[in-house]
N, C-alpha and C positions, 0 to 999 in steps of 0.2 A: 155173792159170798159174804156170810156172814160176821164173819171172824175176820178179816180184812185188816191188815196195820193201819193206824191210820195215820199222820201226823198234828201234832198237836202244837207245839212250839218248837223252836230254836232256842240256844243257850250261846253266847259269846264269851269264851276263858280270855283269862289273863295270860299277857305275854309270855311266853314260851311254853305254854300248857297244847300245846300241839301235837304231832303223830300219838293219837288216844291209841293206844296197841290190846288194849284189856279190860273189863271189868266186869262190876261184882256191885249186887243191887243189897241192899236191907231192906228188908220190905217191912217189917215190925215196927225198925226207929226212923222210916221214910226217907232214907241219904240212899245214895251211889254213888259210888268210888271206881274212877275211873285213873288208869295206869297208863303214863305216857311213854315213850319209846325215844328217849330223848338221854342226854347224859350233861345230869345226872339228872335219875330218874324222878316222876314227880308223879302223888297222887293227888287226883282231881276227887273233892267229897262235895256233890253236888245234892240238897234237899230236892226232894221229890216229892212233898206233899204242895210244895208253893208253885202258885202260881204268878208273874212266869219264874221256872225254875231259875236257882240260880246256884252258884260255888259256894260253900260256907268255910273252906279250907283246904289245905292240901297239906302235904311235905313233902320234902325234898329227900332223897335217898342218894348218900352216894354211891358213882359205880366202883367196886374191886375188879378193875382191868388184867390182875395177873389169873385172879379166880374165874372169869370168861375165858383167856387166852389158855389158861393149866391141860386142861383136854388136848385143845389145836394141838401145843407143843410136847405133850406126850405124844401124841399120835407120832408125829415128826420126827421126834428122836428113836421108836420102834422102826419107824423106816429106814430111816439111818442105821439103825441096828443089823436087821434085817439085809440091807444093801450089801454092809459090809462083811457080814460072814457068810453073805454067797459067792463075793464077789472072792474071798478066801478061800474056800473050797473047791472052786474052778481052776484059778493062781494053783492049787496042790495037786490036783490031780493032770493041770499040764507039764 
C-alpha cells in the first residue's frame, strides 16, 4: 500500500495537556493545534516542521458551565411544563 500512514515520532505533552479531543493543522505556518477535553480547556500549539516535534505554547480557556448546561435546563423545564399541562387536562376531564 503506497499511501499507508507511518508513525514518524511521538510527543510528550506537559502535565494537564491530556485527553486531546480536537485538532487543526496550519500547514502554511507549520503548526498543529490540539484542543483538550479538560476543564479549563487547553489549546496546545505544536510546531510540525521541527524534528522532534515540540509543544511551543498553549492557551487555557475557562469553561462557562451555565452556557453548557443551559440547553439541558431548558429541556427539563419544557418537560416539566408539558407534564403539568397533561396532568391538569386529565384532572379536568375526570
